[in-house]
N, C-alpha and C positions, 0 to 999 in steps of 0.2 A: 783789616779783616781778621777776625779771630778764628782760629782753627783748633778745636780740641781733639786730640788724637788718643784713642784707646791704647792702653799699655799693651805692648807686644805686637802692634801692627803699625808701628811708626814708619816702616818701609814704604807703606802705601802712599803716604803724603810727603815723604822725603824728596821724592822726585820733583815736587812742585818748586821747592826752594832752589833747585839747581837747573831748572829749565829756563829757557830764554823766552820772554814774553814778546811776541811780535806785535807790531802795530796793526790792529784789526782793520784799519782803513787802507793799508798798503796793497799793492798788487801781489805781493808775495803771499798774502794771507788767502786761505780758502773761504773765508767768511764773506757772505754776500754783502756787497756794499749797500744794497737796498735795505737790508736788515739793520745795519749800523745806523743808517740815516733815520729809519723809523724809530729805533730805540732812543736816539738822541732827541728827537722831537716829542715822542709820546711820553717820555719820562719827565718832562719839564715840571708838572705839578707835584711830582713825588721826589724830587731831589732832596737829599738829606734823610729820607726814610731809611730804615734798616730792615732788611729781610733776613729772618732767622731760619736757617736751613738745618734739618736733621738728616744725616747721611751715614752710610756704612763706611767704615774705614776700609778702603778698597781701591783698586785701580780706577774704577769709575769715579770715586770721590776725588782722586788725584786729578783726573781730567776736568771735573767740574770746578774744583778749586782754582785750577789754572785759568779756565775761561771766565771765572767770576771776576778776575782782575780786569779783564777787558770790559766786562759789563759795568763795573764800578767807574772806570775811566769815561765811558761813553755816557752813562746815565746819571752819575752823581748819587746813585742809590747804593747804600752800603750793604755788604753781604756778610753775615755773621754765621759761620759754619761750625756746627758741632758734629764730630764724627765719633762713632762708637762701634763696638763689635756688633755683628749681625743680630745675635740673640738680644742684645741690649736695645738695638733699634726697634725690634718687634715689640718689646715691652714698653719702651718709651713712647712709641707711636700709639699703642693701645691706651696707655694712661692719658696722654695728651688729648687724643681725639674723644675718648669716651667721657672725659670730664669737661668737654667743651672748652678746653683751655686754649688761649691764644699763644701759648709758649713757643710754638714753632709755626712759621708761616707756610713753609714748604717742606714736605717730607718725602724722602725716598720711599716709594710705595712698591711693595712686592706684590706681584700678580696674584699670589695665593690668597691674599687678604682683601682683594678688591671687592668680592661679593659682600663681605661683612661691612667694609667701609661704606659701600654704596647703599646697602639696606639701611644702615644707621644714619645715612646722610651726614657723614663726618667730613666729606670732601666736597668741594665744588666739582661738578662735572665739567669737562672741557667745553661741552656745548653751552653750558650756562655762562662760563667765563667769556666765551667768544661773542656773546651778545653785546658786550661793551666794545663797540666798533672803534672808539677812540684809542684803545690800548691793545687792539688785536691786529697782529701782523698777518695780512691776508695773502702774502706772496710765498708763504711756506710751501715747499714741495711735498705734499702729503704722500705722493707715490714713492718718495724716496725711502720711506720706512719699510722695514721688513714686515710682511703681513702678520707673522707670528707675534711681533711686538705689540702692535695695536690690538690684535685679537685677544691676547692674554690680559690686556688692561681694560677690556671692554666688558661691561655687565649691563644686562637689560637694554641692550642697543645703545649704550652711552659710554664714551671714553672717559675714564676717571683719573687718568694721569697721562701726561705727555711722555712718550718713550724716551728713556735715556740709555738703556742698553737691553739687548736681547742676547741671551747666552745659553750655552750648553756646557757640559763638562767633558773634558778630555783626560786621557792619561798622559802625564808628562813623565819622561824617563831620562836617565843618565845614559847618553849614547856611549860614553867610554866604558861604563860598567857592562852594558849589553854586549859591546864588541869584545871586551875581554873574556866574557863568559860564552861568547859565540851563540848568543840568543837572538832569534828573530823577533820582529815586532809581532805581538800576539794578535790574532784575528778572532779568536773564540775565547770564552771564559776558561775553558779547559786549558788552552795554550797559555793564558794569562797566569793561571795557577802554577803551571809547569815552569814558566819563566820566573815567577817569584821564588820557587824552590831552588832554581839554578843560581840566582844572583844573591840570595839571602846570605848575609854574613853578620857576625857579631859587631864588626866595625861599621858596616853600612846595611842596616835592615832593608828588606826588599820593598816594603810598601807602607804607605800611610794614607788613610782616608778618614773622612769625618765619622766620628763614632759617638760624640757627645750628644746630650739631650737637647732637643729643639726641633720643631718641624722643618726648619731650614738647615738643620745639621745632619744627623745620621740618616734621616728619611730621604733627603734629596739625592745623594749619590746611590743609596741602596735601591731606590725605586727602579732604576735601570736594570740592576741585577734581577730584581723581582720580576719585571716584565719579560726580560730576555730568557729567564729560566722557566717561564710558563705560568708564573703566579700573577697576583694582582690584588688590589684593594677591594674591588667590586666586580661583579660578574657582567655588568652592563652599564651603559650610560646613554641617556636620552638627550641629544644636543638641543632639542627644541624646548624641553622643560628644565633641563639641568638636573634631572633626577637620576639617582643611581639605583642599580639593582642590588641584590643581596651581597654582603661582604664575603670575601674569599681568603682572608689572611690565614685562616686555620686549615686551608687545604694543603695537600702534600707538596705541590710545587712552591707555594709561598713559604712554607716551613723550611723547605730545603734551601731556598734562596737566603733566608735569614741565617740558617746554619752555616752555609758556605761563606757568606760575607763575614760573619763573626769569626769563624775559624781562620780565615785569611788574615785578619787583623791579629788574632791571637798567635798564630804560628809564624808570621812573617813581618810583623810590625815592630816598631821601637818599643822599649819598655815604657810603660806609663801612657801609651797612646790610645788606650781603650776608652778614654773620655775626651779625646781631642776634638776641637772645633776647627773651623776653617783657618783661623789665624795660626793655630799650632801646626796644621798640615803644611801650609805654604811656607811658614818660617823654617820648618825642618828641611824642606827641599832647597830653599834659598841658601841655607848654611851647609848643604852637603851631607846632612845627617841621614838621608834616606834616598834609595835609588829610584823610587817611582811613587807617584801620587795620582789620585783621581781628583781633579779640581776644575774650577770654573775657567772657561775660555778667556774671561777678562784678565786673568793673571798671566796669560801667555807672554805678553810683552815684558812684564816685570821679572818673570822667572828667567828670561834670557837676556836681561838688561845688564851689561857689565858694571853699571854704576850701582845696581841694586842686588845683584845675585852673585854668590860665590861659585856658581856652577855655570855661568854664562858661557856659551860656546860649546857646551856639552849637553844641551837639552834637545830632546826630540819629543814628538807627540803622536798619539794615535787615538782613533775614535773608540768609543765603548765597544768592547768585543761582543760578538754575537753569542747567544745561547741557543738551546734546543728550540726555543719558540721564535727565534729570529733576532732582529736588531731593532731596538727602540732606544732613543737617545734622550738624555736629560734636556729639559727645556724650561727656561724661565725668562720672564721679562720684568723689568722694573722701570718705573717712571717717576716723574716729579709731580706730586699731587699738592693741591693748594687746600690748606686747612679752612673749613667753612667758618671757623671762629677767629681767623686771622684779623689782626687790627690794621693790617696793610695789604688787603687782598689785591689792590691794583698793582702795587710794586711787586708783590709775589707773583702775579700773573705775568708781568713783564719779564721777570727773571726766569720763570718757568719756560716761557717761549724761547728765550735766549739759550738757556742751558740744554734745550731739547731740539734746537733747530738743526737740520741735517748738515748745513755748512759748518756750524760751530762744532758739531759732533765729529765731523771729519777732521777739522783742524785740531781738535783736542787729541784725537788718536795719533796724530803726527807729532804733536808737541810732547806728549806724555806716553808712558807705557800702557795705553788703554786700547786693547785689541778687540773689543767687542761692541762697537757702536751699532745701533739698531737700524742699519742701512742696507738696502739690497744691492746698492752699487759699489759698496766698499771693496769687493773683491776684484773690481775692474780698475781700481785706482792704482796706478803704478807706484806712487810713493808709499801707499799702505802696504802693498805686496812686498816691496823692497825692504821695508822696515821690519816686517814680521815673517820674513822668509827664513825660518829655521826648520830642520827636518820634520816633515809630516804635519806641521801645524796648520797651514792654510787648507790643505786637502782634507784633513780630518775635521776641521772646523766647518768647511762647506758641507761635507757629507753629513755631519751631525745636524746642522741647522736645516738641511733639506729633508732629513729623515722623519719618520713618524715618532711620536713621543709616548703613545699609549696604545695598547692592544685593543681597547674598547672604544677608541675614538674620542675620548675626553681629554681634559688637560692632563699634563704629566703628573701633577700633584692634585689630588681631589679638590674640587672647588666647592667645598661645603661652606655654608655661611659662617659656621662656628669652627672653621678648621684650625684657628689658632689654639683653641682649647682642646679640640679633638686630636689634632696632630701632636700636640704636646704630650698627651696621655699615651698615644701610640708610640711616640718616640721614647718615652720612659720605659715602656715594656721592651722595646727593641734594645735599648741600652743595657737592660738587665740580661738580655741574651748575650750581648757582646762582652759584658764583664763577668760572664759565667755565674750570675746569680740565679738564673733559672734556665731551663732547657728551651730550645727553639720552639718545641711543641707547646710548652706552657706559655711562653711569651706571645706567640702568635694567636693562641686561643684567647688569651686575655685581651690582646689588641683587637681581635675580631669582635669581641663582645662590646668593646668601646664603639666600634663602627656601627654595630647593630643599634645601640642606644641612640647614636647620632641620627639615624634614619627614622626614628619613631616620631 
């Protein structure tokens, strides 16, 4: 199996090499025996095929790569994994799919882009794949998936990718630094800013968050600030038609949210961090260079893993603090989608079912530092709770996943069909605010015009 790891994110897959691969057919494994029996039988015509997978270098890629070893042993199907940074995956997926290329058979599919992929018919829908009864495992427990996971990967009443994780974002913090400064865990944005001021130092800056350009970079964490402070992208959302009302990024609350987020990074962040992406943020926390970050729940296990983290045992977590408009939490789902132009769609579908099966996802979260499987039952699993029991993590994770993600009832990130292009442009304007190239007023005015154009 070939694994290509993007520079600077090697920690995400390093755990695979040091983990112990259990025999998936033994009683010690959580993997359903009926699944392994089915895979062994159904894969017979496809033994020797190679499934090429495009994934994000992340905790979830670590988990998938580990479980791919079992899949290869059982089926005789080879799995060739390419992992890249998140922004690069978005670009590579767009190029691969839009050119009808068979370059990747299975792609890690972000929920934000499902409308575009579905409208362009770039992926097989799950309903279409399931029509091949010979290679469809029918005993999968569909009720095991978190509703938010399947909902975000559904468009036009069809599921376009099998869930592989559902996540929120939490704040991770250094418990030793908070204790030394006698700072309580923040519950509001105002308290968060006060905490940042109290713990900030030249040796260990207070906070790092995604600031770089990309619809999955600065816009993803900032959207929660935007909503909690009373702002938003649009004034309304019609869940039946998927249509949005007028854009509101140029209104006072939205402008203030952009200003506060930017100034927080400028005043309390590390030098050079105004263009950081997810890899930079997580790496800084792992190496003890920053006291607090806002990042994805899938990283929780890695950030507190003694084999991966220089601050393990000193990590706590809390949910997104409330603003004057209340509490809204980041929400994202990702799944394994099968390229419609794959040269090995049958083998790809078998692998997709394996990599997204609830029993496999649970097993992967116990073998690797993957703390965000898309399962409703995971919080009741004693092994899972014991493994990820560090201060505040499980409670804040549950609170965030059960909370609302948008004040207008729509998806956390706007589900526009051309969001990849629109979000990129909005992100560029926001980064100009963060890097002090333009004012928050001018940046949000420009971004608002982009949203207006997108609705025409």
